[in-house]
C-alpha positions in Angstrom: -42.4 4.9 59.9 -42.5 6.6 56.3 -41.7 10.1 56.7 -43.3 12.6 54.2 -39.9 13.3 52.6 -39.8 9.7 51.2 -42.9 10.4 49.3 -43.2 11.4 45.7 -43.4 15.4 45.4 -46.2 14.9 43.0 -47.8 12.2 40.8 -45.6 9.9 38.9 -46.5 10.0 35.3 -46.3 7.1 33.2 -43.1 6.0 32.0 -41.3 8.2 34.1 -39.2 5.2 35.7 -38.1 3.8 32.5 -37.0 7.2 31.3 -34.9 7.7 34.6 -33.5 4.2 33.7 -32.7 4.9 30.1 -31.1 8.2 31.0 -28.8 6.5 33.7 -27.9 4.1 30.9 -27.0 6.7 28.3 -24.9 8.6 31.2 -22.9 5.2 31.9 -22.6 4.2 28.2 -21.0 8.0 28.1 -18.9 7.7 30.9 -17.6 4.3 30.0 -16.9 5.6 26.1 -15.1 8.8 27.6 -12.8 6.6 29.8 -12.0 4.2 26.7 -11.5 6.9 24.3 -9.0 8.9 26.8 -6.8 6.0 27.6 -7.1 4.2 24.4 -6.3 7.1 22.4 -3.1 7.8 24.8 -1.7 4.4 24.3 -2.7 3.3 20.7 -2.9 7.0 19.4 0.6 7.2 20.0 1.3 4.7 17.2 -1.4 6.3 15.3 0.2 9.5 15.3 3.4 8.3 14.2 2.1 6.4 11.7 0.2 9.3 10.3 3.5 11.4 10.4 5.3 9.0 8.6 2.4 8.8 5.8 2.4 13.0 5.4 6.1 12.5 4.6 5.7 9.8 2.3 3.0 11.5 0.3 5.5 13.5 -1.3 8.0 10.4 -1.5 8.9 10.7 -5.5 9.4 14.8 -5.1 11.9 14.2 -2.0 13.8 11.3 -3.7 14.6 13.6 -6.6 15.5 16.4 -4.5 17.6 14.1 -2.4 19.2 12.4 -5.6 19.3 14.9 -8.4 21.2 12.4 -10.7 17.6 10.9 -11.1 16.1 13.8 -12.7 16.8 15.4 -16.2 16.2 12.3 -18.1 13.9 11.4 -21.0 11.5 9.3 -19.8 11.7 6.6 -22.7 11.4 3.0 -22.4 13.9 1.3 -24.7 13.7 -2.4 -25.3 17.4 -3.1 -25.7 18.0 -1.3 -22.6 15.3 -3.1 -20.8 16.8 -6.2 -22.0 20.4 -5.5 -20.9 19.1 -4.2 -17.1 17.2 -7.7 -17.0 20.1 -9.8 -18.1 22.6 -8.1 -15.6 20.3 -7.7 -12.6 17.9 -10.7 -12.7 20.5 -12.9 -11.5 21.2 -10.8 -8.7 17.3 -10.8 -7.4 15.8 -8.2 -9.5 12.2 -8.9 -9.7 10.2 -6.2 -11.8 11.0 -3.0 -13.4 8.8 0.0 -13.2 9.1 1.7 -16.7 10.4 5.3 -17.0 7.4 7.4 -16.0 6.7 11.1 -17.6 5.9 13.3 -14.8 7.3 10.9 -12.1 10.6 9.3 -11.7 12.1 9.2 -15.0 14.5 6.4 -14.7 13.9 2.5 -14.5 13.1 1.5 -11.2 14.0 -2.0 -10.2 12.2 -3.8 -7.4 14.5 -6.6 -5.7 13.4 -9.5 -3.8 15.3 -8.4 -0.6 13.5 -4.9 -0.4 16.2 -3.2 -2.4 15.3 -0.7 -5.2 17.7 0.1 -8.2 17.4 2.9 -10.5 18.9 3.1 -13.8 19.6 5.2 -16.7 17.0 5.1 -19.2 19.4 5.6 -22.1 22.1 3.4 -21.1 20.8 1.1 -18.1 23.7 2.3 -15.9 23.0 1.8 -12.3 22.4 5.4 -10.9 21.6 4.6 -7.4 20.5 1.4 -5.0 18.8 2.2 -2.0 17.3 -0.1 1.0 15.8 0.5 4.3 19.6 0.1 5.8 21.0 3.3 3.8 17.9 5.4 3.0 15.7 7.3 5.4 12.4 7.4 3.0 12.7 3.7 2.5 13.1 3.3 6.3 10.1 5.5 7.0 8.2 3.6 4.4 9.0 0.4 6.2 7.7 1.8 9.2 4.5 3.0 7.8 3.3 -0.3 6.1 4.5 -2.8 8.9 5.9 -0.7 12.0 9.6 -2.3 11.0 8.2 -5.6 12.0 7.5 -7.4 8.5 4.4 -9.4 8.6 3.8 -9.3 12.3 4.2 -5.5 12.4 1.6 -5.4 9.6 -0.7 -7.2 11.8 -0.3 -5.1 14.5 -0.9 -2.0 12.5 -3.9 -3.7 11.2 -5.3 -3.6 14.7 -4.1 -0.2 15.5 -6.1 0.8 12.6 -9.3 -0.6 13.7 -8.8 1.0 17.0 -8.1 4.4 15.2 -11.5 4.1 13.5 -13.3 3.2 16.8 -11.7 6.1 18.5 -12.7 8.5 15.6 -16.4 7.1 16.1 -16.6 7.3 19.7 -15.2 10.8 19.5 -18.0 11.8 17.1 -20.6 10.2 19.8 -19.2 12.1 22.6 -19.2 15.2 20.8 -22.6 14.9 19.1 -24.7 18.0 20.5 -28.3 18.4 21.4 -30.5 19.8 18.6 -30.0 23.3 17.7 -26.4 23.5 19.4 -24.2 22.2 16.4 -22.4 25.3 15.5 -22.0 26.3 19.4 -20.2 23.0 19.9 -18.3 23.4 16.8 -16.6 26.6 18.4 -12.8 26.9 19.6 -12.1 28.7 22.7 -9.0 30.2 23.4 -9.3 29.9 27.2 -9.3 28.7 30.0 -6.5 26.1 29.1 -9.3 23.3 29.8 -11.7 24.5 27.7 -9.2 25.5 25.2 -7.6 22.2 24.3 -11.3 20.4 24.9 -12.6 22.4 22.2 -9.5 22.4 19.8 -9.6 18.7 20.1 -12.9 17.9 19.7 -13.8 20.4 16.8 -10.9 19.6 14.7 -11.4 16.2 15.1 -15.1 16.6 13.9 -14.5 19.2 11.2 -11.7 16.9 9.5 -13.4 13.6 10.4 -14.3 12.8 6.8 -10.7 13.1 5.7 -9.1 11.5 8.6 -11.4 8.5 8.5 -11.0 8.1 4.7 -7.1 7.9 5.2 -7.7 5.7 8.2 -10.2 2.9 6.4 -8.1 3.0 3.1 -4.8 2.1 5.2 -7.1 -0.8 7.0 -8.4 -1.7 3.9 -4.8 -2.2 2.2 -3.4 -4.3 5.1 -6.8 -6.5 4.7 -7.3 -6.2 1.3 -8.7 -9.4 0.4 -11.6 -9.0 3.0 -12.3 -5.5 1.5 -12.2 -6.9 -1.9 -14.5 -9.7 -1.1 -17.0 -7.4 0.8 -17.0 -4.7 -2.3 -17.4 -7.2 -4.9 -19.7 -8.9 -3.0 -22.0 -6.0 -2.4 -21.4 -4.1 -5.8 -20.1 -6.8 -8.3 -16.7 -7.6 -9.9 -14.6 -10.4 -10.4 -10.7 -10.8 -9.5 -8.4 -10.2 -12.5 -7.8 -12.8 -15.3 -5.3 -15.1 -14.7 -2.0 -15.3 -16.7 -2.4 -17.6 -19.9 -0.3 -20.7 -19.8 2.1 -21.3 -23.1 5.2 -23.2 -23.0 8.5 -21.7 -24.9 11.7 -23.7 -25.6 14.4 -22.8 -22.8 16.4 -20.9 -25.4 13.8 -18.8 -26.9 15.0 -15.2 -26.4 12.6 -12.5 -25.6 12.5 -9.6 -28.2 12.1 -6.8 -25.9 12.0 -4.1 -28.5 9.0 -6.1 -30.4 7.2 -6.9 -27.2 7.4 -3.3 -25.7 5.8 -1.9 -28.9 3.0 -4.6 -29.2 2.1 -4.5 -25.4 2.0 -0.6 -26.0 -0.6 -1.0 -28.7 -3.1 -3.3 -26.5 -4.8 -0.6 -24.3 -5.6 2.5 -26.5 -4.8 5.6 -24.3 -3.0 3.2 -21.8 0.4 3.3 -20.4 2.8 0.3 -19.5 3.9 0.7 -16.1 5.9 -2.6 -14.9 7.3 -5.7 -16.0 9.5 -8.5 -15.5 11.4 -11.5 -17.2 9.0 -14.3 -18.2 9.3 -17.6 -16.0 11.9 -20.3 -17.4 10.1 -22.2 -20.1 7.1 -19.7 -20.2 6.3 -17.9 -23.5 4.5 -15.3 -21.6 5.7 -12.0 -20.9 3.3 -9.8 -18.6 3.0 -5.9 -18.0 1.0 -4.0 -15.8 -0.7 -1.0 -17.2 -2.5 2.4 -16.5 -5.2 2.9 -18.6 -6.9 6.3 -19.2 -9.3 6.6 -16.2 -7.6 4.7 -13.7 -7.0 6.0 -10.3 -4.1 3.8 -9.4 -0.6 5.2 -10.1 0.6 2.1 -11.3 -2.5 0.9 -12.7 -4.3 -2.3 -12.2 -4.6 -3.3 -16.0 -2.9 -6.1 -17.4 -1.2 -7.1 -20.6 0.2 -10.5 -21.8 2.2 -10.8 -25.1 4.5 -13.7 -26.5 8.5 -13.7 -26.3 8.6 -12.9 -29.9 6.3 -10.0 -29.7 4.1 -11.2 -32.1 0.9 -12.2 -30.3 -1.3 -10.1 -27.8 -2.4 -12.9 -25.7 -4.5 -11.1 -23.1 -5.4 -7.5 -22.3 -7.3 -6.6 -19.4 -8.8 -3.3 -18.9 -9.6 -2.4 -15.3 -11.6 0.4 -16.1 -14.3 -2.0 -17.7 -14.7 -3.7 -14.3 -17.9 -3.6 -12.1 -18.1 -0.8 -9.6 -16.9 -3.3 -6.8 -13.6 -4.4 -8.3 -13.0 -0.5 -9.1 -13.7 0.7 -5.7 -11.3 -1.9 -4.3 -8.7 -0.7 -6.7 -9.4 2.8 -5.6 -8.4 2.0 -2.0 -4.7 2.5 -2.6 -4.7 5.9 -4.7 -7.1 7.6 -2.2 -4.6 6.7 0.6 -1.6 7.7 -0.7 -3.3 10.9 -2.4 -2.5 10.3 -6.0 -6.1 11.5 -7.0 -7.3 14.7 -7.5 -4.4 16.8 -8.1 -2.2 19.2 -5.7 -5.0 19.7 -3.6 -6.1 16.3 -2.4 -2.4 15.5 -2.2 -2.1 18.1 0.2 -5.3 17.3 2.2 -3.8 13.8 2.4 -0.7 15.1 3.9 -2.6 17.1 6.5 -4.7 14.1 7.4 -1.5 12.8 8.7 -0.8 15.6 10.8 -4.1 15.4 12.5 -3.8 12.1 14.6 -0.5 13.9 16.2 -2.7 17.0 16.8 -5.6 15.0 18.6 -3.0 13.3 20.7 -1.4 16.3 21.9 -4.6 18.2 22.6 -6.2 15.4 24.1 -3.0 14.8 26.6 -3.0 18.4 27.3 -6.9 18.5 28.5 -6.5 15.3 30.4 -3.2 16.8 32.2 -5.2 20.0 32.9 -8.6 18.6 33.7 -6.3 16.4 36.1 -4.5 19.2 37.7 -7.7 21.1 38.7 -9.2 18.1 41.1 
């Protein structure tokens, strides 16, 4: 027998059941996302926090390097062809792969990159070795290897890429869980002093939302550096752009020397307003000397422009101006400078360092909120 209590209290409006089901689904989705956000955040967020903290330090890598090694400072940042020739002749047999030219406003010495990961620093006037660094004897290089590959080589880089995508998911689910009803935006952004559960929750969500654009930019550009080929294909496909031109092919006799003073002079005129940044010894039998360059208007600290000249320094073979590329290619090459804070001056540099601290703050406040809430049950 059906009782009166089992009957509806009034007429059921059209769509009532569908609205109830939709509300139930939203609540179920929200509960599931909240659970994932908590536990994935506590696990993957720990790695994300450590990587972020290391990135905050590495933003000031060159400043810390010269503070730690004052012998690298006080030099005239001048690229002398004879000195360059001497460094390459002495160190190429020992694994020197490329040389970064002395940089005005940066490290004013020659910086050598070796195949085994070492970095050598050479006096710009004499070519004398001033410092040899590696991850085994230098804490900044150790920190750099942790930041880019979790000290695990190619496998560590892949793991870091997965953590990066998880971090993007955490940021977006956090935004979804925070999103308020109409008219309550400012209320949801308020940070409270107490009680503890409310304090940690509001500090966690409000700081995350307010700084979300900066942290999301740092995270996506980091992922973009790991999956560079995929990001480049997507951006150039959507906005246009091609890859850099291939190096010209020219054969030279094995005993043809490189006239480095003339080569530097000629290459330096290839891009008016540009600055040569890196070079290396030409391949055996090749008549082509390659340079990286930073043209006026490029964000990348080392530039993505390219210059190729012959060994004798008499012929400019190719000059690729990275600023003349289509938007997709230029957007791709903006990923690295945006990630390391090398654009926008000191303000953006400090903002990038601050973004690296935020994952640790979110991890700690999220953990404290979970612990306090759990203790009240």
